Every structure is written in C-alpha cells, then in structure tokens.
C-alpha positions as CSV (number, residue, x, y, z in Angstrom):
1,M,45.3,20.7,-15.6
2,K,43.3,22.7,-13.1
3,D,44.9,22.3,-9.7
4,K,43.9,25.7,-8.2
5,K,40.9,24.5,-6.3
6,N,42.8,21.7,-4.7
7,S,45.8,23.8,-3.9
8,E,43.6,26.5,-2.2
9,K,41.6,24.2,0.0
10,G,44.0,21.3,0.4
11,P,43.0,17.6,0.4
12,K,40.1,16.5,2.5
13,R,40.8,14.1,5.3
14,V,39.9,10.4,4.9
15,D,37.0,9.3,7.1
16,P,38.6,6.6,9.3
17,A,35.1,5.1,9.9
18,L,34.8,4.1,6.2
19,P,35.6,0.4,5.6
20,T,37.8,-1.1,3.0
21,G,35.8,-2.8,0.2
22,L,36.3,-6.2,-1.4
23,V,35.2,-7.1,-4.9
24,F,34.8,-10.8,-5.6
25,H,32.3,-13.0,-7.4
26,Q,32.1,-16.8,-7.9
27,D,31.7,-16.3,-11.6
28,Y,35.3,-15.2,-11.8
29,L,36.2,-18.8,-11.4
30,K,34.4,-19.6,-14.7
31,H,37.0,-18.1,-16.9
32,D,38.7,-21.1,-18.6
33,S,42.4,-20.2,-18.9
34,G,43.4,-23.6,-20.2
35,Q,44.6,-26.9,-18.8
36,N,47.4,-26.6,-16.1
37,H,47.6,-22.9,-16.7
38,P,49.2,-20.8,-13.9
39,E,46.4,-18.2,-14.0
40,S,43.7,-20.6,-12.8
41,G,40.5,-20.1,-10.8
42,E,42.2,-21.7,-7.8
43,R,44.2,-18.5,-7.3
44,L,41.0,-16.8,-6.2
45,S,39.4,-19.6,-4.4
46,S,42.5,-20.2,-2.2
47,L,42.9,-16.5,-1.7
48,I,39.2,-16.0,-0.5
49,A,39.5,-19.1,1.7
50,H,42.6,-17.6,3.4
51,L,40.9,-14.3,4.0
52,E,37.9,-16.1,5.5
53,K,40.2,-18.1,7.8
54,K,41.9,-15.0,9.0
55,G,38.6,-13.4,9.8
56,L,38.9,-10.6,7.2
57,L,35.9,-11.2,5.1
58,D,33.5,-10.1,7.8
59,R,35.5,-6.9,8.2
60,L,35.5,-5.9,4.6
61,K,32.5,-4.4,2.8
62,N,31.3,-6.6,0.0
63,I,31.2,-4.7,-3.3
64,Q,29.0,-6.5,-5.9
65,P,30.5,-6.3,-9.4
66,Y,28.4,-5.8,-12.6
67,P,29.2,-6.5,-16.2
68,A,30.9,-3.5,-17.8
69,S,29.1,-2.1,-20.9
70,V,30.9,-2.2,-24.2
71,E,30.8,1.6,-24.2
72,W,33.3,1.6,-21.4
73,L,35.5,-1.0,-22.9
74,E,35.7,1.1,-26.1
75,A,37.2,3.9,-24.0
76,V,40.5,2.0,-24.2
77,H,40.0,-0.9,-26.6
78,D,39.4,-1.1,-30.4
79,P,35.7,-2.1,-31.0
80,R,36.8,-4.7,-33.5
81,Y,39.0,-6.4,-30.9
82,I,36.1,-6.5,-28.4
83,K,33.9,-8.1,-31.0
84,M,36.6,-10.6,-31.9
85,V,36.9,-11.8,-28.3
86,E,33.1,-12.1,-28.0
87,R,32.9,-14.1,-31.2
88,I,35.7,-16.5,-30.2
89,C,34.1,-17.2,-26.8
90,Q,30.6,-17.7,-28.4
91,D,32.2,-20.3,-30.7
92,G,33.5,-22.2,-27.7
93,G,36.8,-20.6,-27.0
94,G,40.4,-20.7,-28.3
95,M,43.7,-19.0,-28.1
96,L,43.9,-15.2,-28.2
97,D,47.7,-15.2,-28.0
98,P,50.2,-18.0,-27.2
99,D,49.6,-17.5,-23.4
100,T,46.0,-16.4,-23.3
101,H,43.2,-19.1,-23.7
102,V,39.5,-18.3,-23.4
103,G,36.5,-20.6,-23.0
104,S,32.8,-20.1,-23.7
105,K,32.3,-18.0,-20.5
106,S,35.5,-16.0,-20.7
107,Y,34.0,-12.9,-22.4
108,E,31.2,-12.6,-19.8
109,V,33.7,-13.1,-17.0
110,A,36.1,-10.5,-18.5
111,L,33.2,-8.0,-18.6
112,L,32.5,-8.8,-15.0
113,A,36.2,-8.2,-14.1
114,V,36.2,-4.8,-15.6
115,G,32.8,-4.1,-14.0
116,G,34.2,-5.1,-10.7
117,V,36.8,-2.3,-10.9
118,M,34.1,0.1,-11.9
119,A,31.9,-1.0,-9.0
120,A,34.8,-0.3,-6.6
121,V,35.3,3.1,-8.1
122,D,31.5,3.8,-7.7
123,A,31.7,2.8,-4.0
124,V,34.8,4.9,-3.3
125,M,33.5,8.0,-5.1
126,N,30.1,7.7,-3.3
127,K,31.9,7.4,0.0
128,K,30.6,4.0,0.9
129,I,34.2,2.8,1.4
130,K,37.6,4.5,1.7
131,N,39.4,2.1,-0.7
132,A,39.0,-1.4,-2.2
133,F,40.8,-4.5,-3.3
134,C,39.4,-6.2,-6.4
135,A,40.0,-10.0,-6.3
136,I,39.2,-10.5,-10.0
137,R,40.3,-12.4,-13.0
138,P,41.3,-12.5,-15.8
139,P,44.1,-10.0,-15.1
140,G,44.5,-7.0,-17.4
141,H,47.7,-4.9,-17.5
142,H,49.2,-6.7,-20.5
143,A,46.1,-6.2,-22.7
144,E,46.7,-3.7,-25.5
145,R,44.2,-1.5,-27.2
146,D,43.7,-4.1,-29.9
147,K,45.1,-7.5,-28.7
148,A,45.3,-9.9,-25.7
149,M,48.6,-10.7,-24.2
150,G,50.1,-12.5,-21.2
151,F,46.9,-14.0,-19.7
152,C,45.1,-10.6,-20.1
153,I,41.9,-10.0,-22.2
154,F,40.7,-6.5,-21.3
155,N,42.7,-3.9,-19.4
156,N,40.8,-3.6,-16.2
157,V,42.8,-0.8,-14.6
158,A,42.9,1.3,-17.8
159,V,39.1,1.1,-18.2
160,G,38.8,2.0,-14.5
161,A,41.0,5.1,-15.0
162,R,38.9,6.3,-17.9
163,Y,35.7,5.5,-16.0
164,V,36.7,7.7,-13.0
165,Q,37.7,10.5,-15.3
166,K,34.6,10.5,-17.6
167,R,31.9,9.3,-15.1
168,F,33.1,11.4,-12.1
169,G,35.0,14.2,-13.8
170,L,38.4,13.7,-12.1
171,K,41.3,15.1,-14.0
172,K,44.5,13.3,-12.7
173,V,44.8,9.6,-12.1
174,L,47.8,7.7,-10.9
175,I,48.4,4.0,-11.8
176,V,51.0,2.2,-9.7
177,D,52.0,-1.1,-11.2
178,W,54.1,-3.4,-9.0
179,D,53.5,-6.7,-10.9
180,V,56.8,-8.4,-11.6
181,H,56.1,-8.1,-15.3
182,H,55.9,-4.7,-17.0
183,G,52.4,-3.5,-17.8
184,N,53.0,-2.9,-21.5
185,G,49.3,-2.5,-22.3
186,T,48.6,0.1,-19.6
187,Q,51.7,2.0,-20.6
188,N,50.8,2.1,-24.3
189,I,47.2,3.1,-23.7
190,F,48.2,6.2,-21.8
191,W,51.5,6.8,-23.6
192,G,50.6,10.3,-24.8
193,D,48.2,11.3,-22.0
194,P,49.4,13.7,-19.3
195,S,46.2,13.1,-17.2
196,V,47.4,9.6,-16.3
197,F,50.7,9.1,-14.5
198,Y,51.9,5.5,-15.0
199,F,54.6,4.3,-12.6
200,S,55.9,0.7,-12.9
201,V,58.4,-1.2,-10.9
202,H,59.2,-4.6,-12.5
203,Q,61.9,-7.2,-13.2
204,F,64.0,-6.2,-16.2
205,P,65.0,-7.5,-18.7
206,Y,62.1,-9.9,-18.6
207,Y,58.7,-10.6,-20.1
208,P,57.2,-8.8,-22.1
209,G,60.5,-7.0,-22.9
210,S,59.3,-3.4,-22.4
211,G,59.7,-1.1,-19.4
212,S,63.2,0.3,-19.7
213,E,64.1,3.6,-18.1
214,N,64.0,5.5,-21.3
215,E,60.3,4.8,-21.9
216,T,58.8,8.0,-20.6
217,G,55.8,8.8,-22.9
218,E,55.6,11.1,-25.9
219,G,54.0,14.4,-26.9
220,E,51.9,15.8,-24.1
221,G,52.4,12.6,-22.2
222,E,56.2,12.9,-22.1
223,G,57.3,12.4,-18.5
224,F,54.0,10.9,-17.3
225,T,55.4,7.4,-17.7
226,F,58.0,6.3,-15.2
227,N,59.6,2.9,-15.3
228,M,61.8,1.6,-12.6
229,P,63.5,-1.7,-13.8
230,M,64.7,-4.1,-11.1
231,F,67.4,-6.7,-11.5
232,A,66.6,-10.3,-10.6
233,G,67.4,-10.9,-7.0
234,S,66.1,-7.5,-5.8
235,G,63.9,-7.6,-2.7
236,D,62.3,-5.7,0.1
237,L,65.3,-3.3,0.6
238,E,65.4,-2.2,-3.0
239,Y,61.6,-2.0,-3.4
240,I,61.0,0.0,-0.2
241,E,63.7,2.4,-1.0
242,A,62.3,2.9,-4.5
243,F,58.8,3.6,-3.2
244,Q,59.9,5.9,-0.4
245,N,62.6,7.8,-2.2
246,I,61.6,7.8,-5.9
247,F,57.9,7.0,-6.3
248,Y,56.6,9.0,-3.4
249,P,58.1,12.4,-4.3
250,L,57.2,11.9,-8.0
251,A,53.6,11.0,-7.2
252,L,53.3,13.8,-4.7
253,K,54.3,16.3,-7.3
254,F,51.8,14.9,-9.7
255,S,49.1,15.1,-7.0
256,P,46.6,12.5,-8.2
257,E,42.9,12.7,-7.5
258,F,42.5,8.9,-7.7
259,I,45.0,6.1,-7.4
260,F,44.9,2.6,-8.9
261,I,47.3,-0.2,-8.0
262,S,48.0,-2.9,-10.6
263,A,48.7,-5.3,-7.7
264,G,50.6,-8.3,-9.0
265,F,52.0,-10.5,-6.2
266,D,54.4,-12.5,-8.5
267,A,57.4,-10.5,-7.3
268,H,57.2,-12.6,-4.1
269,E,60.3,-14.7,-3.4
270,E,58.2,-17.9,-3.6
271,D,56.5,-17.2,-7.0
272,P,57.5,-19.6,-9.7
273,L,57.3,-17.2,-12.7
274,A,60.0,-14.6,-11.8
275,G,63.1,-13.8,-9.9
276,I,62.3,-11.0,-7.5
277,N,62.5,-11.6,-3.7
278,L,59.8,-9.5,-2.1
279,S,58.2,-10.8,1.1
280,E,54.7,-10.3,2.5
281,A,56.1,-7.7,4.8
282,G,57.6,-5.9,1.8
283,Y,54.2,-5.7,0.1
284,K,52.6,-4.4,3.3
285,K,55.3,-1.6,3.5
286,I,55.0,-0.4,-0.1
287,T,51.2,-0.5,0.3
288,E,51.6,1.9,3.3
289,V,53.6,4.3,1.2
290,I,50.8,4.4,-1.3
291,T,48.0,4.8,1.3
292,R,49.9,7.7,2.8
293,L,50.1,9.3,-0.6
294,A,46.3,8.7,-1.1
295,S,45.5,10.4,2.2
296,E,47.6,13.4,1.3
297,C,46.5,13.9,-2.3
298,S,43.3,12.0,-3.2
299,E,41.1,12.0,-0.1
300,G,42.2,8.4,0.4
301,R,40.6,7.3,-2.9
302,L,42.4,4.1,-4.0
303,V,41.4,0.9,-5.8
304,S,43.8,-2.0,-5.9
305,V,43.3,-4.6,-8.7
306,L,44.7,-8.1,-8.7
307,E,47.1,-8.9,-11.5
308,G,49.6,-11.7,-11.2
309,G,50.7,-14.0,-8.4
310,Y,50.9,-17.8,-9.0
311,N,52.0,-19.4,-5.8
312,F,48.8,-19.9,-3.9
313,R,50.3,-19.6,-0.4
314,S,52.4,-16.5,-1.1
315,L,49.6,-14.8,-3.1
316,S,47.1,-15.4,-0.2
317,V,49.4,-14.2,2.6
318,S,50.6,-11.2,0.6
319,V,47.1,-10.1,-0.3
320,E,46.2,-10.4,3.4
321,K,49.0,-8.1,4.4
322,H,48.1,-5.7,1.6
323,I,44.5,-5.6,2.7
324,R,45.4,-5.0,6.3
325,A,47.5,-2.0,5.1
326,L,44.6,-0.7,3.1
327,M,42.4,-1.0,6.2
328,G,45.1,0.9,8.2
329,K,45.6,-2.0,10.6
330,K,49.0,-2.6,12.2
C-alpha cells in the first residue's frame, strides 16, 4: 500500500463549515419484510419523526439516493444471486432465508439502499458534506457474496467500500461494525483483502455464530480482520474502553483513507433482540472516538450506515446522539 504521499503531507483538516448529510427516501418503507417482522418500515418512519421533532432534519443536508447499478453489486456479490433475488421479487416475493422475506418491491428498494450509501460517498468525496448517516433499509452486513441472511439482502457497506476504492481510487478503507450481531457477510467478503480493515465488536456467542477472536483473515488479509467479542451484560464501560484502548490504536496504525460504520443500534439495553447494555450516551461516546480517528487519518471522510435496532424509542434516541456526534455538537 502506498502511504508515502500521506505520510509526507499529513492528513488535511476537516472543513468545520461542511454539514453532516442524511440519506433517506420514502421508498425505503416499501420493502416488505413480512408480517410482524422486527425489521419493519416503522423503524425508519419513527426515527425520521424523532429527528424532525428534535429539529435536526433542517440542520442536515439531504442526500438523494439513487438505485445502484448491477455492476456495483457484482463488485461483492455473485451475479447469479443478484438475478435470483430480482426474479423472486418479480414473482411477488418469498423467503430468501428463514429470517429474510422479500416482497414485490424489495429488489428495487435494496438497490436504492445500496445507492444511498454510494450517494453519501459521492457527497463526501466531492466535499459537499463532511460525513453522513444513511437511514436505509434493508440492512446489509449479514449478506454474503451469494446468499441473503439475517434480514439482509445486499451488503450495503461492502459495496460502498468497493465503490470508494474503484470510483475514487482510495486504497485503504476501514469498516467499523458495532451491531450487536457479528457481520459475517462483510467479514467474509474482505477475508483475504488487506486493503479493507474490518473491526467488529458484538455479543458472543450469539447469532450468527461467527466473530471469535481467532478469526483474523487469511493470506494477504491476515490481520486485517479484528473481532472483539463481548459477553452478554457488557455495557458503556466495556465498549468505551474497547474503542479507546483497542480499536483506536489499531485503526490509527492502519491509517484509513475512508471510514464506514455498520451502525446497528441493537446493542442498546432496551433492544429486544440481544443482551448488551449500551446507552444512548455510550453510542455518542464511541462515535466521538471514530470521528476523532477520521479527522486524523481520512480528512474526516466517514459514512455511517444503519444496520440493526428494533426498539423504536432507543433506536431513535441513539441515532439522534450518534448524528449529533457526527455533527460535532456537544
């Protein structure tokens, strides 16, 4: 990897005048995840209503998503899998795996979700915004190269990482995954790739069963996957210590040019699907660790992408605190 140019000049400062961006589209509500499914459109509608109530929508720059082309999906997914998803949705929908239901509109919405991440990358790289939060669905970090899993159809963050590398020529990308469930799909896609450092903190042992400490990548990618399993009952103290004392020095050594967050908010103490006890304040603090890293290494370039979070109140308040930290507001 060519770091000489960056090491000689040092990272450029983040322009404090640049706003934080928000990706959202009403069509994200059209993905049919199934009756009484925890990953429902109400997650987003309640989240956006909360941000509006708190006066944040007017302070964020709206980033309009666009449907991702199949070419970009194929950067991380098997073309046969992409075609299969399209066909099932055209036929009215069905189950892609035991947890992942799709309806007739789900393929189009999934393309728009991936395109939302790409649009955020465009805006950051073109210096229209300093960073962004993508309020999108369906989520993505469980999606493997050739199969859906755990509510996820296409791997939004993985496509975003390849997009920023191939479209804008950046070499080193960091993906921070703090969803309470391990991002098996993202890990496996970049398992042998030293240009993408994947750091995950998650409840373990827990769904999907991967994410142990000894999973570190292979070949040239050995050491570029770092898993930090957390026992059920862990909370703010353990997470903040992990991000400050373990994540930060590792990521600083990697010196990424662009940072993605797989931002699941299901590690909150009120979330029904897990047993980690993070608070809204905890999410804000670990966001601040990552934004500090971004300012030191990547000119502030950071895109955060919604993954899990299934209690509407805790999801909404945690995202509010997360966005305030992205904005740099105390």
